[in-house]
C-alpha positions as CSV (number, residue, x, y, z in Angstrom):
1,M,2.2,72.6,14.6
2,R,-1.3,73.6,14.4
3,S,-3.8,71.5,15.8
4,V,-6.5,70.2,13.5
5,P,-9.8,70.8,15.0
6,A,-11.6,67.5,16.0
7,R,-14.8,68.6,14.2
8,W,-15.5,70.9,11.3
9,P,-18.1,73.6,11.9
10,V,-21.1,72.4,11.0
11,R,-22.0,75.1,8.1
12,V,-18.9,74.0,6.5
13,R,-20.0,70.5,6.0
14,P,-23.0,71.1,3.6
15,R,-20.7,73.3,1.4
16,L,-18.0,70.7,1.3
17,L,-20.3,67.7,0.4
18,L,-22.0,69.8,-2.4
19,A,-18.6,70.6,-3.8
20,L,-17.7,66.8,-4.0
21,L,-20.9,66.2,-5.4
22,L,-20.6,68.9,-8.1
23,L,-16.9,67.9,-9.2
24,P,-17.8,65.7,-11.7
25,A,-20.1,68.2,-13.4
26,L,-17.4,71.0,-12.8
27,G,-14.7,69.2,-14.8
28,G,-13.8,66.1,-13.2
29,A,-14.9,64.0,-15.8
30,D,-12.6,65.9,-18.1
31,M,-9.9,65.5,-15.8
32,A,-10.1,61.8,-15.3
33,R,-10.5,61.6,-19.3
34,E,-7.2,63.5,-19.6
35,T,-5.5,61.3,-16.9
36,A,-6.6,58.5,-18.8
37,Q,-5.1,59.6,-22.1
38,A,-1.8,60.4,-20.5
39,A,-1.6,56.9,-18.7
40,A,-2.4,55.1,-22.2
41,P,0.5,53.4,-23.5
42,A,2.8,55.6,-26.3
43,D,1.6,52.9,-29.0
44,A,-2.1,52.7,-28.2
45,P,-4.2,53.5,-31.3
46,A,-4.7,56.8,-32.2
47,H,-8.5,58.2,-31.9
48,A,-10.1,58.1,-35.1
49,P,-11.7,61.3,-36.4
50,V,-15.5,61.4,-36.2
51,Q,-16.9,60.6,-39.6
52,N,-20.6,61.6,-41.1
53,W,-22.1,58.4,-41.6
54,S,-25.7,58.1,-42.8
55,F,-26.6,55.4,-40.4
56,K,-25.4,57.1,-37.0
57,G,-28.1,58.2,-34.7
58,P,-31.6,57.2,-33.7
59,F,-33.0,58.6,-37.0
60,G,-30.2,57.3,-39.1
61,H,-30.6,54.9,-42.0
62,F,-28.2,52.9,-44.5
63,D,-27.3,54.4,-47.8
64,L,-28.2,51.0,-49.6
65,A,-26.4,52.3,-52.8
66,A,-23.1,52.7,-50.7
67,V,-23.9,49.3,-49.1
68,Q,-23.8,47.6,-52.4
69,R,-20.6,49.4,-53.6
70,G,-19.2,48.3,-50.5
71,Y,-19.9,44.4,-51.4
72,A,-18.3,45.3,-54.5
73,V,-14.9,46.4,-52.6
74,F,-15.4,43.5,-50.3
75,A,-15.7,40.7,-53.0
76,G,-12.9,42.5,-55.0
77,V,-10.2,43.5,-52.3
78,C,-11.2,42.0,-48.9
79,A,-12.4,38.3,-49.4
80,S,-9.0,37.0,-50.4
81,C,-8.1,37.3,-47.0
82,H,-11.3,38.2,-44.8
83,S,-14.3,36.1,-44.2
84,L,-18.1,37.0,-43.5
85,T,-19.0,33.5,-41.8
86,Q,-22.2,35.1,-40.0
87,V,-23.4,36.2,-43.5
88,Q,-25.7,34.0,-45.8
89,F,-26.1,34.9,-49.3
90,S,-29.8,35.4,-48.7
91,D,-29.2,38.2,-46.3
92,F,-28.0,40.2,-49.2
93,G,-32.0,40.7,-50.0
94,G,-31.7,43.5,-47.4
95,I,-29.7,45.5,-49.4
96,G,-32.3,46.2,-52.1
97,L,-31.4,42.7,-54.4
98,T,-34.2,40.7,-55.8
99,Q,-34.3,37.2,-55.2
100,E,-33.1,36.5,-58.9
101,Q,-30.0,38.5,-58.1
102,V,-29.4,37.0,-55.1
103,A,-29.1,33.7,-56.7
104,A,-26.9,35.0,-59.4
105,L,-24.6,36.7,-56.8
106,A,-24.4,33.6,-55.0
107,A,-23.6,31.5,-58.2
108,S,-20.8,33.5,-58.5
109,W,-19.1,32.1,-55.5
110,Q,-17.5,28.4,-54.9
111,V,-18.2,26.8,-51.7
112,A,-16.6,23.5,-50.5
113,A,-18.6,20.4,-51.6
114,G,-16.9,17.6,-49.7
115,Q,-14.0,15.5,-51.2
116,D,-13.9,13.2,-54.3
117,A,-13.0,9.7,-54.2
118,E,-8.9,10.6,-54.3
119,G,-9.4,13.0,-51.3
120,H,-9.2,16.4,-53.3
121,L,-11.6,18.8,-52.0
122,R,-14.5,19.3,-54.5
123,H,-16.5,23.0,-55.3
124,R,-19.9,23.7,-56.4
125,K,-21.5,27.0,-57.0
126,A,-23.0,28.6,-53.9
127,T,-26.6,28.8,-53.3
128,P,-28.8,31.4,-51.6
129,D,-28.8,29.3,-48.3
130,D,-25.1,29.1,-48.0
131,A,-22.9,31.4,-46.2
132,L,-19.9,33.4,-47.6
133,P,-17.1,30.8,-48.1
134,R,-13.8,31.2,-46.1
135,P,-10.8,32.3,-47.8
136,Y,-8.9,29.5,-45.8
137,A,-9.5,26.3,-44.7
138,D,-8.2,26.7,-41.3
139,A,-6.3,29.0,-39.1
140,D,-3.0,27.4,-39.9
141,A,-3.3,28.0,-43.5
142,A,-4.3,31.5,-42.8
143,R,-1.2,32.2,-41.1
144,A,1.1,30.4,-43.8
145,A,-0.5,32.9,-46.2
146,N,0.2,35.8,-44.1
147,R,3.5,36.0,-42.4
148,G,2.1,34.3,-39.3
149,A,-1.2,36.5,-38.8
150,V,-4.6,35.3,-39.1
151,P,-7.2,37.9,-40.8
152,P,-10.2,38.2,-38.7
153,D,-13.6,37.8,-39.4
154,L,-15.4,40.8,-40.5
155,S,-19.3,39.9,-39.7
156,R,-19.1,41.9,-36.8
157,I,-16.3,44.0,-37.0
158,T,-18.1,47.6,-36.6
159,Q,-19.5,46.3,-33.2
160,V,-16.5,44.8,-31.6
161,Y,-14.0,46.7,-32.8
162,P,-12.9,49.9,-30.4
163,G,-14.0,52.6,-32.3
164,G,-16.4,51.5,-34.7
165,A,-17.1,52.5,-38.2
166,D,-14.8,55.8,-37.5
167,R,-11.8,53.6,-36.6
168,V,-12.1,50.9,-39.7
169,Y,-12.6,53.8,-41.9
170,A,-9.3,55.6,-40.4
171,L,-7.4,52.2,-40.7
172,L,-8.3,51.5,-44.2
173,T,-7.0,55.1,-45.0
174,G,-4.4,56.0,-42.2
175,Y,-1.3,54.2,-43.7
176,T,1.8,56.2,-43.2
177,A,5.6,56.3,-44.4
178,A,7.7,54.7,-41.5
179,K,11.3,54.8,-41.1
180,N,12.1,51.2,-40.9
181,S,15.8,51.0,-41.5
182,V,18.8,52.7,-43.1
183,T,20.7,51.8,-46.3
184,A,24.7,51.6,-46.5
185,A,24.7,55.3,-47.7
186,G,22.9,56.4,-44.7
187,A,19.6,57.0,-46.6
188,E,16.5,56.0,-44.4
189,T,14.0,54.2,-46.4
190,H,10.2,54.6,-46.0
191,A,8.9,51.2,-47.6
192,A,7.2,49.1,-44.9
193,L,9.1,45.9,-43.9
194,P,6.4,42.8,-44.2
195,E,8.3,41.3,-41.0
196,M,7.5,44.4,-39.1
197,G,4.2,45.1,-40.5
198,F,3.1,48.3,-41.9
199,A,2.8,51.7,-40.2
200,N,-0.7,52.7,-39.3
201,P,-1.4,55.0,-36.2
202,Y,-4.8,53.3,-35.7
203,A,-3.5,49.9,-35.5
204,I,-2.6,48.1,-32.3
205,G,0.9,49.1,-31.7
206,H,1.0,51.3,-34.8
207,R,2.0,48.6,-37.0
208,T,-0.7,46.1,-38.8
209,A,0.3,42.8,-40.8
210,M,-2.2,43.8,-43.6
211,P,-0.6,46.0,-46.3
212,P,-2.6,48.7,-47.6
213,P,-5.7,47.3,-49.4
214,L,-7.2,49.9,-51.4
215,R,-6.1,52.2,-54.3
216,D,-7.7,54.0,-57.0
217,N,-9.7,52.1,-59.4
218,A,-9.3,48.9,-57.5
219,V,-12.8,48.1,-58.6
220,L,-15.5,49.1,-61.0
221,Y,-18.6,50.4,-59.5
222,A,-21.9,49.4,-61.4
223,D,-23.7,52.9,-60.9
224,G,-20.6,55.2,-62.2
225,T,-19.4,56.3,-59.0
226,Q,-15.7,57.3,-59.1
227,P,-13.7,54.3,-57.2
228,T,-11.2,56.6,-55.7
229,A,-9.4,55.0,-52.5
230,Q,-11.3,57.2,-50.2
231,Q,-14.7,56.4,-51.7
232,E,-13.9,52.5,-51.5
233,A,-13.1,52.8,-47.7
234,R,-16.1,54.7,-47.0
235,D,-18.3,52.1,-49.1
236,V,-16.5,49.2,-47.6
237,T,-17.0,50.6,-44.0
238,T,-20.8,51.1,-45.1
239,F,-21.2,47.5,-46.1
240,L,-19.4,46.4,-43.1
241,A,-21.4,48.4,-40.6
242,W,-24.8,47.0,-42.3
243,V,-23.6,43.2,-42.2
244,S,-22.7,44.0,-38.3
245,S,-26.3,45.2,-37.7
246,P,-28.5,44.3,-40.9
247,H,-31.7,45.1,-38.9
248,A,-30.8,48.3,-37.6
249,D,-33.1,50.3,-39.8
250,D,-36.1,48.3,-39.0
251,K,-35.1,48.6,-35.4
252,R,-35.0,52.6,-35.7
253,R,-38.6,52.4,-37.4
254,Q,-40.0,50.4,-34.7
255,G,-38.5,52.4,-32.1
256,V,-39.7,55.8,-33.7
257,G,-43.6,54.1,-33.9
258,V,-43.3,52.9,-30.3
259,V,-42.1,56.5,-29.2
260,L,-44.9,57.8,-31.2
261,Y,-47.5,55.4,-29.8
262,L,-46.3,56.3,-26.2
263,C,-46.7,59.9,-26.9
264,F,-50.3,59.5,-28.1
265,L,-51.0,57.2,-25.3
266,A,-49.7,59.9,-22.9
267,C,-52.1,62.5,-24.4
268,L,-55.1,60.1,-24.0
269,L,-54.2,59.6,-20.4
270,V,-54.1,63.4,-19.8
271,I,-57.6,64.0,-21.3
272,L,-58.8,61.1,-19.4
273,K,-57.5,62.2,-16.2
274,R,-58.9,65.9,-16.7
275,R,-62.4,64.4,-17.7
276,I,-62.6,62.2,-14.7
277,W,-61.5,65.0,-12.5
278,S,-63.2,67.9,-14.0
279,H,-66.4,67.7,-11.5
280,V,-64.2,68.0,-8.4
281,A,-64.0,71.3,-7.4
282,K,-60.7,73.1,-7.0
């Protein structure tokens, strides 16, 4: 058996240390990522394809026309199960609506207004100061209406949902036919069983309790845009991204202004420094 030297030569140590320091840059990060992906469970959600969103990046902005169309999709399709409890009707002034339009929009909704003398729940027209109403009175009512599942609140879904807007869009458009059962004749059926959920590779466990929510012509767009299922998914995802961060455009504009100010200040400091030290001989 060969003996191991008690000490390495001094000239080898710096090279070894340098190799260890450069390992992440030379592919260690990719190796770690591949290892993590290999160790992920087989039923982990698939990676959502990257989409080209107008609101991505430091210079991005929300397409307000798409946000308005997305609200139409949410109100016509999603609001029957999902809530936006952190959104008030007055917030919709940020998508280009006037105060009169916001008031009319709020009046088209009904909100709870206590109980009458017989204990029945009363409703009234919403006002701009009201939050969007919940579709269910409580979690138990939601479970009873959705086979034990509670539809999540969508107020911050693109921020808290892993994958953000890309995964929300992929989930809405990624339903696939699944082999759930075999008939007496031996033929496999591909219709999803509600008890097992609906096949979707972007859902946890590749199953979701939500049936495919979108279809062609599910809503009518006021601007004449063709309401295909893909367009509806893109618009409602844009709307949910705006709901999750309604002041993002203002923050971007402020950030650009701050950077320009700092650049201007840096130029002034350079000019001032050169002026102060100009009399000093080199």
